[in-house]
KEKE-641993 format. One record per residue (C-alpha): residue number from 1; residue in one letter; x, y, z. Coordinates in nm, 4 decimals, m for minus. Each point is the difference from the previous one (the first is absolute). Last residue first. Layout:
<drenvexs>
    nr   rest         c1         c2         c3
   NUM      A          X          Y          Z
...
</drenvexs>
This chain:
<drenvexs>
    nr   rest         c1         c2         c3
   337      P    13.1341     6.1746    12.6780
   336      G    m0.3679    m0.0834     0.0498
   335      P    m0.1676    m0.0364     0.3373
   334      L    m0.1109    m0.3475     0.1005
   333      Q    m0.3479    m0.1377     0.0296
   332      L     0.0235    m0.2555     0.2741
   331      D    m0.1797    m0.3273     0.0735
   330      V     0.0584    m0.1325     0.3512
   329      W     0.0332    m0.3639     0.1004
   328      V     0.0176    m0.2102     0.3169
   327      P     0.0650    m0.3730    m0.0242
   326      R    m0.1397    m0.2183     0.2792
   325      H     0.2008    m0.1420     0.2900
   324      R    m0.0368    m0.3396     0.1680
   323      S     0.1630    m0.1410    m0.3104
   322      A    m0.0363    m0.2170    m0.3102
   321      A    m0.2588    m0.2621     0.0882
   320      R    m0.2300     0.2655     0.1440
   319      L     0.0296     0.2026    m0.3215
   318      T    m0.0836    m0.3036    m0.2113
   317      A    m0.3068    m0.0703     0.2135
   316      A    m0.1249     0.3561    m0.0511
   315      L     0.0624    m0.0109    m0.3762
   314      P    m0.2957    m0.2348    m0.0448
   313      D    m0.2315     0.2853     0.1138
   312      S    m0.2680    m0.1214     0.2416
   311      D     0.2323     0.0758     0.2921
   310      P    m0.0307     0.3724    m0.0727
   309      P     0.2989     0.1666    m0.1676
   308      W     0.3046     0.1381     0.1814
   307      M     0.2282     0.1625    m0.2539
   306      V     0.0228     0.3250     0.1945
   305      G    m0.0999     0.3020    m0.2000
   304      S     0.0833     0.3242    m0.1749
   303      G    m0.1172     0.2180    m0.2863
   302      T     0.0664     0.3219    m0.1885
   301      V     0.2576     0.1513     0.2364
   300      T     0.1428     0.3239    m0.1385
   299      L     0.3538     0.0628     0.1216
   298      D     0.1049     0.3322     0.1545
   297      A    m0.0687    m0.1211     0.3553
   296      S     0.2693    m0.2655    m0.0104
   295      P    m0.1367    m0.3535    m0.0090
   294      L    m0.0407    m0.2045     0.3220
   293      I    m0.0258    m0.3745    m0.0611
   292      V    m0.0362    m0.2201     0.3075
   291      D     0.0167    m0.3573     0.1249
   290      V    m0.0882    m0.0397     0.3709
   289      R    m0.3777     0.0400     0.0175
   288      L    m0.0952    m0.2774     0.2383
   287      G    m0.2482    m0.2893     0.0073
   286      G     0.0235    m0.2458     0.2868
   285      P     0.2191     0.0737     0.3029
   284      G     0.1400    m0.3501     0.0222
   283      P    m0.1083    m0.3450    m0.1070
   282      D    m0.0815     0.1098    m0.2646
   281      F     0.2017     0.2900    m0.1390
   280      M    m0.1898     0.1420    m0.2966
   279      A     0.1693     0.2626    m0.2148
   278      T    m0.0802     0.3149    m0.1990
   277      D    m0.2825     0.1408     0.2084
   276      L    m0.1674     0.3172    m0.1316
   275      A    m0.3435    m0.1667    m0.0297
   274      P     0.0289    m0.0797     0.3722
   273      D    m0.0461     0.3741     0.0772
   272      G     0.1816     0.1046     0.3170
   271      N    m0.0674    m0.0586     0.3685
   270      H    m0.0688    m0.3649    m0.0733
   269      A    m0.1448    m0.2186     0.2741
   268      P    m0.3260    m0.0452    m0.1915
   267      E     0.1752    m0.1431    m0.3064
   266      T    m0.1999     0.0326    m0.3201
   265      R     0.0949    m0.1662    m0.3252
   264      G    m0.1420     0.1212    m0.3347
   263      H     0.2823    m0.1506    m0.2055
   262      S     0.0154     0.2959    m0.2414
   261      G     0.3362     0.1402     0.1100
   260      R     0.0793     0.3659     0.0562
   259      P     0.2892     0.2295    m0.0863
   258      A     0.0274     0.3026     0.2351
   257      P     0.1293     0.2435    m0.2678
   256      D     0.2318     0.1512     0.2625
   255      Q     0.1640     0.3167    m0.1290
   254      L     0.3503     0.1357     0.0526
   253      T     0.1916     0.3299     0.0066
   252      A    m0.2139     0.1469     0.2799
   251      H     0.0512    m0.3055     0.2206
   250      S    m0.3218    m0.1615     0.1274
   249      M     0.0872    m0.3600    m0.0801
   248      L     0.3608     0.0578     0.0999
   247      A    m0.0932     0.1500     0.3362
   246      L    m0.2335    m0.2938     0.0663
   245      M     0.2871    m0.2379    m0.0702
   244      A     0.2382     0.1918     0.2259
   243      G    m0.2408     0.0145     0.2941
   242      T    m0.1374    m0.3544    m0.0154
   241      R     0.2146    m0.1692     0.2641
   240      G    m0.0930    m0.3675    m0.0238
   239      E    m0.2692    m0.2551     0.0664
   238      G    m0.3128    m0.0841    m0.1971
   237      D    m0.2519     0.2418    m0.1455
   236      A    m0.0241     0.3612    m0.1229
   235      P     0.3350     0.0876    m0.1590
   234      D     0.0616    m0.3635    m0.0949
   233      L     0.3731    m0.0620     0.0083
   232      N     0.2241    m0.2331    m0.1987
   231      G     0.1099     0.2890    m0.2252
   230      D    m0.0036    m0.2317    m0.3001
   229      G     0.0842     0.1839    m0.3203
   228      I    m0.0461     0.3274    m0.1857
   227      I     0.0742     0.3689     0.0395
   226      V    m0.0689     0.1442    m0.3455
   225      F     0.1769     0.2833    m0.1797
   224      P    m0.0724     0.2856    m0.2399
   223      A     0.1681     0.2034     0.1260
   222      E     0.3679     0.0271     0.0810
   221      P     0.1172    m0.1907     0.3054
   220      E     0.1635     0.2266     0.2601
   219      A     0.3777     0.0215    m0.0233
   218      G     0.1868    m0.0892     0.3158
   217      L    m0.1447    m0.1771     0.2983
   216      D    m0.1604     0.2863     0.1946
   215      G    m0.1755     0.1430    m0.3053
   214      E    m0.3525    m0.0160     0.1458
   213      L    m0.1105    m0.2686    m0.2438
   212      L     0.3010    m0.2124     0.1018
   211      R    m0.0745     0.0479     0.3715
   210      L    m0.3600    m0.1059    m0.0572
   209      W     0.1153    m0.3020    m0.2018
   208      L     0.2287    m0.1049     0.2862
   207      A    m0.2988     0.0341     0.2353
   206      A    m0.1542    m0.3119    m0.1539
   205      E     0.3064    m0.2039     0.1003
   204      D     0.0014     0.1913     0.3287
   203      H    m0.3391    m0.1314     0.1041
   202      N     0.0893    m0.3598    m0.0885
   201      R     0.3214     0.0378     0.2003
   200      R    m0.1824     0.1211     0.3080
   199      G    m0.2540    m0.2817    m0.0173
   198      N     0.2759    m0.2520    m0.0625
   197      R     0.1997     0.1110     0.3023
   196      D    m0.3010     0.0265     0.2282
   195      E     0.2220    m0.0046     0.3134
   194      P    m0.2792    m0.2042     0.1629
   193      G     0.0846    m0.2968    m0.2200
   192      D     0.0085    m0.0870    m0.3710
   191      F    m0.2097    m0.1909    m0.2545
   190      V    m0.2047     0.3080    m0.1004
   189      P     0.0351     0.3147    m0.2126
   188      P     0.0403    m0.2008    m0.3227
   187      T     0.3254     0.1014    m0.1695
   186      A    m0.0223     0.2387    m0.2931
   185      H    m0.0035    m0.0622    m0.3741
   184      W     0.1045     0.3018    m0.2079
   183      V    m0.0131     0.1599    m0.3444
   182      L    m0.0007     0.3676    m0.0934
   181      L    m0.0797    m0.0230    m0.3709
   180      T     0.0899     0.2960    m0.2208
   179      L    m0.1905     0.0870    m0.3174
   178      R     0.2331     0.1662    m0.2487
   177      G    m0.0373     0.1902    m0.3252
   176      E     0.1695    m0.1208    m0.3178
   175      G    m0.2995     0.0632    m0.2312
   174      P    m0.1446    m0.3385     0.0874
   173      L     0.0920    m0.0554     0.3647
   172      V     0.3331    m0.1209     0.1381
   171      L    m0.0360    m0.1518     0.3480
   170      P     0.1989     0.1375     0.2939
   169      V     0.0630    m0.2315     0.2994
   168      V     0.0528     0.1422     0.3494
   167      W     0.0557    m0.3065     0.2176
   166      H    m0.0489    m0.0669     0.3708
   165      G     0.0904    m0.3559     0.0955
   164      T    m0.0911    m0.3200     0.1828
   163      T     0.0078     0.0827     0.3708
   162      S     0.1261     0.3494    m0.0722
   161      L     0.1373     0.1822     0.3038
   160      R     0.3422    m0.1609    m0.0006
   159      Q     0.1520    m0.1328     0.3214
   158      V     0.3814     0.0261     0.0071
   157      A     0.0961     0.2682     0.2545
   156      A    m0.3311    m0.0265     0.1841
   155      H     0.0760    m0.3630     0.0816
   154      E     0.3465     0.0736     0.1431
   153      E    m0.1473     0.2937     0.1927
   152      P    m0.2491    m0.2237     0.1809
   151      W    m0.3549     0.1456    m0.0094
   150      G    m0.0952     0.1501     0.3343
   149      P    m0.3138     0.1568    m0.1420
   148      P    m0.1156    m0.1582    m0.3266
   147      V     0.0601     0.2196    m0.3065
   146      I    m0.2528     0.2764    m0.0648
   145      A     0.1771     0.1662    m0.2930
   144      G    m0.0532     0.3758    m0.0281
   143      P     0.2481     0.0431    m0.2845
   142      L     0.0917    m0.3490    m0.1218
   141      D     0.3597    m0.0692     0.1019
   140      R    m0.0940    m0.2370     0.2856
   139      W    m0.1510    m0.2447    m0.2493
   138      L     0.3202    m0.0173    m0.2008
   137      M    m0.0501     0.0797    m0.3675
   136      A     0.1013    m0.2925    m0.2233
   135      S    m0.3422    m0.0346    m0.1632
   134      L    m0.0103     0.3480    m0.1518
   133      D     0.0571    m0.1240    m0.3546
   132      R    m0.0326     0.2775    m0.2547
   131      V    m0.0600    m0.1035    m0.3624
   130      A     0.1246     0.2450    m0.2661
   129      P     0.2287    m0.2495    m0.1774
   128      E    m0.2956    m0.2432    m0.0133
   127      D    m0.2343     0.2205    m0.2007
   126      I    m0.2636    m0.2717    m0.0331
   125      P    m0.1704    m0.0347    m0.3387
   124      L    m0.3786    m0.0311     0.0071
   123      R    m0.1746    m0.3365    m0.0253
   122      S     0.1112    m0.0637     0.3562
   121      L     0.0585    m0.2766     0.2526
   120      V     0.1531     0.1359     0.3212
   119      A     0.1412    m0.2186     0.2763
   118      M     0.0104    m0.0309     0.3784
   117      G     0.1669    m0.2456     0.2383
   116      G    m0.1417    m0.2851     0.2060
   115      E     0.3177    m0.2001     0.0605
   114      G     0.3015     0.1710    m0.1539
   113      A     0.2681    m0.1289     0.2335
   112      F    m0.1300    m0.3038     0.1846
   111      R    m0.2327    m0.0708     0.2912
   110      G    m0.1191     0.3572    m0.0031
   109      W    m0.1144     0.2732     0.2339
   108      G     0.1546     0.3309    m0.1059
   107      Q     0.3534     0.1090     0.0873
   106      A     0.0507    m0.3588     0.1159
   105      D     0.0051    m0.1151     0.3636
   104      R    m0.3706    m0.0898    m0.0072
   103      P     0.0641    m0.2695    m0.2633
   102      T     0.2680    m0.1629     0.2196
   101      G     0.3693     0.0589    m0.0735
   100      L     0.1268     0.0259     0.3555
    99      R    m0.1425    m0.1593     0.3130
    98      G    m0.0379     0.1249     0.3576
    97      D    m0.3671     0.0908    m0.0423
    96      G     0.0663     0.3741     0.0041
    95      D    m0.2035     0.0833    m0.3103
    94      I     0.2836     0.1897    m0.1702
    93      D     0.2686    m0.2552     0.0768
    92      L     0.2486     0.1637    m0.2317
    91      G     0.1747    m0.0891    m0.3272
    90      T    m0.2480     0.2206    m0.1850
    89      A    m0.0868    m0.2567    m0.2674
    88      M    m0.2273     0.0997    m0.2887
    87      G    m0.3065    m0.2282     0.0170
    86      T    m0.2338     0.2792    m0.1022
    85      N     0.1964     0.3139    m0.0857
    84      P    m0.1009    m0.0360    m0.3636
    83      R     0.2326    m0.0446    m0.2989
    82      L    m0.1360     0.2199    m0.2746
    81      A    m0.2786    m0.0747    m0.2450
    80      F    m0.1046     0.1094    m0.3478
    79      R    m0.1721    m0.1500    m0.3004
    78      Y    m0.0804     0.1643    m0.3324
    77      S    m0.1577    m0.1760    m0.2969
    76      Y    m0.3167    m0.0779     0.1911
    75      G    m0.2089    m0.0658    m0.3123
    74      A    m0.2709    m0.2162     0.1532
    73      G     0.0007    m0.2253    m0.3092
    72      A     0.1021    m0.3131     0.1859
    71      L     0.0272     0.0627     0.3712
    70      R     0.1992    m0.3184     0.0693
    69      G     0.3121     0.1737    m0.1323
    68      E    m0.0557     0.2801     0.2500
    67      L     0.0297    m0.2614     0.2743
    66      A     0.3239    m0.1298    m0.1487
    65      S     0.1353     0.3553    m0.0148
    64      L    m0.0878     0.0531     0.3659
    63      A     0.1663    m0.3310     0.0916
    62      V     0.3198     0.0900    m0.1871
    61      L     0.0239     0.3551     0.1283
    60      G     0.3774    m0.0053    m0.0616
    59      H     0.0716    m0.0662     0.3652
    58      D    m0.3045    m0.1390     0.1754
    57      Y    m0.2905     0.1632     0.1781
    56      D    m0.2972    m0.1789     0.1535
    55      I    m0.3361     0.1683    m0.0545
    54      G    m0.2043     0.1527     0.2828
    53      T    m0.0609     0.3326    m0.1720
    52      L    m0.0825     0.0370    m0.3669
    51      V    m0.0291     0.3442    m0.1560
    50      L    m0.1928    m0.0279    m0.3246
    49      V     0.0099     0.2603    m0.2773
    48      D    m0.2260    m0.0279    m0.3042
    47      A    m0.2465    m0.2041     0.2018
    46      D    m0.1950    m0.2822    m0.1634
    45      L    m0.1629    m0.1153     0.3252
    44      A    m0.1354    m0.3121    m0.1668
    43      A     0.3463    m0.1032    m0.1187
    42      V     0.1480     0.0700     0.3429
    41      V    m0.2722    m0.2127     0.1593
    40      S     0.0529    m0.2945    m0.2334
    39      V     0.3774     0.0047     0.0513
    38      V    m0.0447     0.0145     0.3771
    37      A    m0.2367    m0.2986    m0.0115
    36      A     0.2490    m0.2055    m0.2013
    35      V     0.2748     0.0924     0.2474
    34      Q    m0.2237    m0.1118     0.2859
    33      P    m0.0864    m0.3270    m0.1712
    32      D     0.3661    m0.1004    m0.0545
    31      E     0.0301    m0.2352    m0.2987
    30      G     0.1762     0.2180    m0.2587
    29      K     0.3413    m0.1410     0.0841
    28      L     0.1617     0.3339    m0.0881
    27      I    m0.1973     0.2091     0.2482
    26      D     0.0444    m0.2468     0.2852
    25      R     0.3739    m0.0315    m0.0553
    24      L     0.0412     0.3790    m0.0216
    23      L    m0.1835     0.0312     0.3303
    22      L     0.2230    m0.2650     0.1546
    21      G     0.3252     0.1697    m0.1008
    20      P     0.0803     0.1267     0.3488
    19      G    m0.1900    m0.1600     0.2879
    18      S    m0.3365    m0.0103     0.1775
    17      R    m0.2043     0.1525    m0.2833
    16      V    m0.1698     0.3334    m0.0483
    15      L    m0.2272     0.0937    m0.2887
    14      E    m0.2338     0.1718     0.2450
    13      A    m0.1660     0.1959    m0.2838
    12      N     0.0077     0.3264     0.1916
    11      W    m0.1613     0.2012    m0.2759
    10      T     0.0413     0.3478    m0.1416
     9      A    m0.1611     0.1604    m0.3012
     8      V     0.0423     0.2879    m0.2447
     7      R    m0.2399     0.0129    m0.2949
     6      L     0.0834     0.2734    m0.2486
     5      D    m0.2924     0.1703    m0.1672
     4      D     0.0358     0.0832    m0.3656
     3      A     0.0219     0.3267    m0.1962
     2      W     0.2718     0.1673     0.2073
     1      M    m0.1127     0.3518     0.0803
</drenvexs>
């Protein structure tokens, strides 16, 4: 076995701005309180591999590199991101409001190309030539897709399944083995009408991983691997179609460490355990478990948690200043070469 545990984490840091280049501006100026809070949280988390969701993308990863530069001594020598579907123009009036080029007309909601993308910060090398990007798959092409009934053919012919992206990202372990990240950030299953377009799409974005594990989308990922990111669906609370997410959490090739926070909150209306929550939407549905890490069953989990301390901890205020989401982490003991 590998001698040291590897901490893998994901966090929707909500590093999203209203236009291109603004995140880079805020990082470089060094005066933005949210950026400062994010830097403090990432330093406290001290993950070896961190999947960030909700971070604006730019060509050349300039903003991501600037953020890593603020993390003095963190040692994230490897950075990775691909252009997300968010803000990518379809050229169609997808939402039917009679206008073209609005955020809801894009492949994934976005006011500009790259808004709210994903990124990987890693202390381990990233095998970039071996990365698989499944983000261009049309929604209708997913086996078993539950696309909206009566969907216009011209929309079905261009609409991608991935709101942000679905990436298969191999990391190079000591001894030249691989740990593969299956990264995604799904649409919230709300903000639509009776056709339940977003609810259906959210379901199918999780179902893509099921189809991949079952060999329906080409080569199955080789173990060990980790499904990681923001599924935007609580399997016990809130709105949405939970079938695909529940199937993932109980899949024979996966395990759910059920990371827990230490905040001690109780919510009487909860069907699930509030200690599992990874985000607080207030006003809104309250606490939800939407950010997940599901290691393959062959991995040994030595620890896990949600960075959600009690209010008496000074870090609690920093977390609230950074994002509505809290980082989720899992410590893994990895097999040797």
